[in-house]
C-alpha positions in Angstrom: -0.7 -2.9 46.9 1.3 -4.4 44.0 -1.8 -5.9 42.4 -3.6 -2.5 42.9 -0.7 -0.8 41.1 -1.0 -3.2 38.2 -4.7 -2.5 37.9 -4.0 1.3 38.1 -1.4 1.3 35.4 -3.6 -0.9 33.1 -6.4 1.6 33.5 -4.1 4.5 32.6 -2.6 2.6 29.6 -6.1 1.9 28.3 -7.2 5.5 28.6 -4.2 7.0 26.7 -4.3 7.6 22.9 -1.9 5.5 21.0 0.4 8.4 20.2 1.0 9.2 23.9 3.9 7.5 25.7 2.6 6.0 28.9 6.0 6.0 30.6 6.7 9.6 29.5 3.3 10.7 30.8 3.8 9.2 34.3 7.4 10.4 34.4 6.3 14.0 33.7 3.4 13.8 36.2 5.4 12.4 39.1 8.7 14.2 38.3 10.6 10.9 38.3 12.9 9.2 35.8 11.8 6.6 33.2 13.7 3.9 35.2 11.7 4.9 38.4 8.4 4.6 36.4 9.4 1.1 35.1 10.2 0.0 38.6 6.7 1.0 39.8 5.1 -0.6 36.7 6.9 -3.9 37.4 5.9 -3.8 41.0 9.4 -3.5 42.3 8.5 -0.2 44.2 5.2 0.8 45.7 3.6 4.1 44.9 3.4 6.5 47.7 0.0 7.9 48.7 1.0 11.3 47.2 1.9 9.6 43.9 -1.4 7.7 44.0 -3.3 10.8 44.7 -1.6 12.7 41.8 -2.3 9.9 39.3 -5.9 9.6 40.3 -6.5 13.3 40.0 -4.7 13.6 36.7 -6.5 10.7 35.0 -9.9 11.3 36.8 -9.8 7.8 38.4 -11.8 6.8 41.4 -9.8 5.5 44.4 -13.0 3.6 45.5 -13.1 1.8 42.2 -9.4 1.1 42.3 -9.5 -0.5 45.7 -12.9 -2.2 45.2 -12.9 -3.4 41.6 -15.3 -6.2 42.4 -17.3 -4.3 45.0 -21.0 -3.4 44.7 -20.2 0.0 46.0 -20.1 2.0 42.8 -18.5 5.4 42.4 -19.7 7.8 39.7 -18.4 11.1 38.3 -21.1 13.7 37.8 -21.2 15.9 34.7 -24.1 18.3 35.3 -25.0 21.4 33.3 -26.1 24.6 35.0 -25.5 26.2 38.4 -22.6 24.5 40.2 -21.8 22.4 37.1 -20.4 22.9 33.6 -21.6 25.2 30.9 -23.3 23.9 27.7 -20.0 24.7 25.8 -17.9 22.8 28.4 -20.4 19.9 28.3 -20.1 19.6 24.5 -16.3 20.0 24.6 -16.0 17.2 27.2 -18.1 14.9 25.0 -16.0 15.8 22.0 -12.8 15.0 23.8 -14.2 11.6 24.9 -15.5 10.6 21.4 -12.1 11.4 19.9 -10.4 9.0 22.4 -13.0 6.3 21.4 -12.3 6.9 17.7 -8.6 6.4 18.2 -9.1 2.9 19.7 -8.7 -0.2 17.6 -11.5 -2.1 19.2 -14.5 0.1 20.0 -18.3 0.0 20.3 -21.1 2.2 21.6 -24.4 0.8 22.8 -27.1 3.5 23.2 -30.5 2.8 24.8 -32.3 5.8 23.5 -35.3 7.1 25.4 -34.9 10.4 23.5 -33.2 11.3 20.2 -29.5 10.3 20.7 -27.7 13.6 21.6 -25.3 13.2 18.7 -28.2 13.6 16.2 -29.1 17.0 17.5 -26.4 18.3 15.3 -27.5 16.7 12.1 -29.9 19.7 11.6 -29.3 23.1 13.3 -33.1 23.5 13.9 -33.1 20.5 16.2 -30.0 21.7 18.1 -31.5 25.2 18.4 -34.8 23.9 19.8 -33.0 21.5 22.3 -30.7 24.2 23.6 -33.6 26.6 24.0 -35.7 24.0 25.9 -32.9 23.1 28.2 -32.1 26.8 29.0 -35.7 27.7 29.6 -37.1 24.7 31.4 -34.2 22.7 32.8 -31.3 25.1 33.5 -32.9 28.6 33.4 -30.6 31.5 34.1 -31.5 35.1 34.7 -30.7 36.1 31.2 -32.7 33.3 29.5 -36.0 33.7 31.4 -39.0 34.8 29.2 -37.0 34.6 26.0 -38.7 33.6 22.8 -37.7 30.6 20.7 -36.0 31.1 17.3 -34.4 28.3 15.4 -31.0 29.9 15.4 -28.2 28.1 17.2 -24.9 29.8 18.3 -22.3 29.0 15.7 -19.7 27.8 18.1 -22.0 25.3 19.8 -23.3 23.9 16.5 -19.7 23.6 15.1 -18.6 21.6 18.2 -21.7 19.5 18.1 -21.2 18.8 14.4 -17.7 17.6 15.1 -19.1 15.4 17.8 -21.5 13.8 15.3 -18.7 13.4 12.7 -16.8 11.1 15.1 -19.9 9.3 16.4 -20.8 8.1 12.9 -17.3 6.6 12.5 -17.6 4.3 15.6 -19.5 1.0 15.5 -22.8 1.7 17.1 -25.8 -0.3 18.4 -28.9 1.8 19.1 -31.9 0.5 20.8 -35.0 2.6 20.1 -38.7 2.3 21.1 -41.7 4.2 19.7 -41.2 6.6 22.6 -37.8 7.7 21.3 -39.4 10.4 19.2 -42.2 11.2 21.7 -40.0 13.3 24.1 -39.1 16.0 21.6 -42.7 16.1 20.3 -44.1 16.7 23.8 -41.5 19.4 24.3 -42.5 21.1 21.0 -46.1 21.0 22.1 -45.3 22.4 25.5 -43.4 25.4 24.0 -46.3 26.1 21.6 -48.9 26.0 24.4 -46.7 28.2 26.6 -46.3 30.7 23.8 -42.6 30.4 23.6 -42.3 30.2 19.8 -41.6 33.6 18.0 -43.3 32.3 14.9 -45.8 29.5 14.6 -44.3 28.5 11.2 -41.2 27.5 13.1 -43.2 24.7 14.7 -44.1 23.3 11.3 -40.5 23.7 10.1 -39.4 21.6 13.1 -41.9 18.9 12.1 -40.5 19.0 8.6 -36.9 18.6 9.9 -37.9 15.8 12.2 -39.4 13.9 9.3 -36.3 14.5 7.1 -34.2 13.3 10.0 -36.3 10.1 10.4 -35.9 9.4 6.7 -32.1 9.8 7.1 -31.9 7.4 10.1 -34.0 4.9 8.1 -31.6 5.1 5.2 -28.7 4.5 7.6 -30.5 1.5 9.0 -31.1 0.2 5.5 -27.4 0.6 4.6 -26.1 -0.8 7.9 -23.7 2.1 8.5 -23.9 5.8 9.4 -23.1 8.8 7.2 -23.7 12.6 7.3 -27.0 13.9 5.9 -26.5 15.2 2.4 -23.2 13.4 1.9 -22.6 10.2 -0.1 -23.9 7.0 1.7 -20.4 5.5 2.4 -19.4 3.6 5.5 -18.4 0.2 6.9 -21.0 -2.4 6.4 -22.8 -3.7 9.5 -21.2 -1.0 11.7 -24.7 0.4 12.5 -27.3 -1.8 14.1 -30.7 -0.5 15.1 -33.1 -2.4 17.3 -36.8 -1.8 17.9 -37.6 -2.4 21.5 -41.2 -3.1 22.4 -40.5 -4.3 25.9 -39.8 -1.2 27.9 -39.0 2.5 27.6 -35.2 3.0 27.5 -33.4 5.4 29.9 -30.7 7.0 27.7 -27.9 4.8 29.1 -24.7 4.5 27.0 -22.1 1.8 27.3 -18.8 2.4 25.6 -16.2 -0.4 25.0 -12.7 0.6 23.8 -9.7 -1.7 23.7 -10.9 -3.8 26.7 -12.0 -0.8 28.8 -15.6 0.1 29.4 -17.3 3.3 30.5 -21.0 3.7 31.3 -22.9 7.0 31.0 -26.2 7.2 32.8 -28.5 10.2 32.2 -30.4 11.9 35.0 -32.4 15.1 35.0 -32.8 14.7 31.2 -29.3 15.8 30.2 -26.9 15.5 33.2 -24.8 12.4 33.4 -23.3 10.0 35.9 -20.2 8.3 34.6 -18.5 5.2 35.9 -15.8 2.7 34.8 -16.8 0.2 37.5 -16.4 -3.3 36.1 -19.3 -4.6 38.2 -21.7 -1.8 37.0 -20.6 -2.1 33.4 -21.1 -5.8 33.5 -24.7 -5.3 34.8 -25.5 -2.7 32.1 -24.0 -4.8 29.3 -25.9 -7.9 30.4 -29.2 -5.9 30.5 -28.5 -4.5 27.1 -27.8 -7.9 25.6 -31.0 -9.3 27.1 -32.9 -6.3 25.8 -31.5 -6.8 22.3 -32.5 -10.5 22.4 -36.1 -9.4 23.1 -36.0 -6.6 20.5 -36.2 -6.7 16.7 -33.2 -5.7 14.7 -34.5 -3.4 12.0 -31.2 -2.5 10.3 -29.8 -4.4 7.3 -32.3 -6.8 5.6 -35.3 -6.3 7.9 -37.2 -4.1 5.4 -40.8 -4.9 6.4 -40.2 -4.3 10.2 -38.1 -1.2 9.5 -40.8 0.4 7.4 -43.5 -0.4 9.9 -41.5 1.1 12.7 -40.5 4.3 11.0 -44.0 4.8 9.6 -45.3 4.7 13.2 -42.8 7.5 14.1 -43.7 9.6 11.1 -47.4 9.2 12.2 -46.5 10.7 15.6 -45.0 13.8 13.9 -48.0 14.2 11.6 -50.4 13.9 14.6 -48.6 16.7 16.3 -48.7 18.8 13.2 -52.5 18.4 12.9 -53.0 19.1 16.6 -51.0 22.4 16.3 -52.9 23.4 13.2 -56.2 23.0 15.0 -55.0 25.0 18.0 -53.2 27.7 16.1 
């Protein structure tokens, strides 16, 4: 039990922002003195089951993971949008809270295997965010009020503001993104589906979306060239080599995200397009990190000095957007 307590307290310490006193937090939670907290931390006194339960609930920790840190039985927390889950607003707020915690860590890194446009980039341009929100609410999480609505490129201000904050923190964290040529294909297929289904209010909005996607691709290409991320329309300033972009020709990614922060790791695994399974299991995070590192070895890094490969890759993505535009023009 003592070794389990040590692991538990290490997990909690690693999850707390630097400005939060670990001892004070546990003291307040359990209603015990600082001295009593220290005796539990040093292993002089075992936690009761009630204390363990209170701590795990407060810090969203899995008892399974705690007792089986090297087990292949993996426990996940689900964050699903829609009926029985969280709202879109709550989903964004949760992500914002988590990215703030990452940003406060001294050692941090995000590895993102992008099957689709990374969710943070939706908020680079309001048109992309508006389209994605509409598509989710119509196709993936339809509600009574959203059925048969027509698409406009207006996004609720509060959602876009939260998402914009999310992006502002993401670009300040060292990031490795692994893209394939299919990374842009998902949103293009969704745009075509909405056009064929007659969901656009105005056909000109389709071409506006194509324009925005091309502008966004140019911006990501500029970030890759600089080796750091920055907001669109703002000065290109950042920490050199903090953004690494890989072109993966081996397989289609699955929108998995591995986050490392001050020795602690969290893995986000996407299912049903936007819902997420989250785990801190060391076994699972090891597996994901190893697979990412192998994938990077078999991919081409197109950020930094790889000018020829970078241009070739982004030209192929621009061509996909242009082909959709031509297809819609013929059908409209």
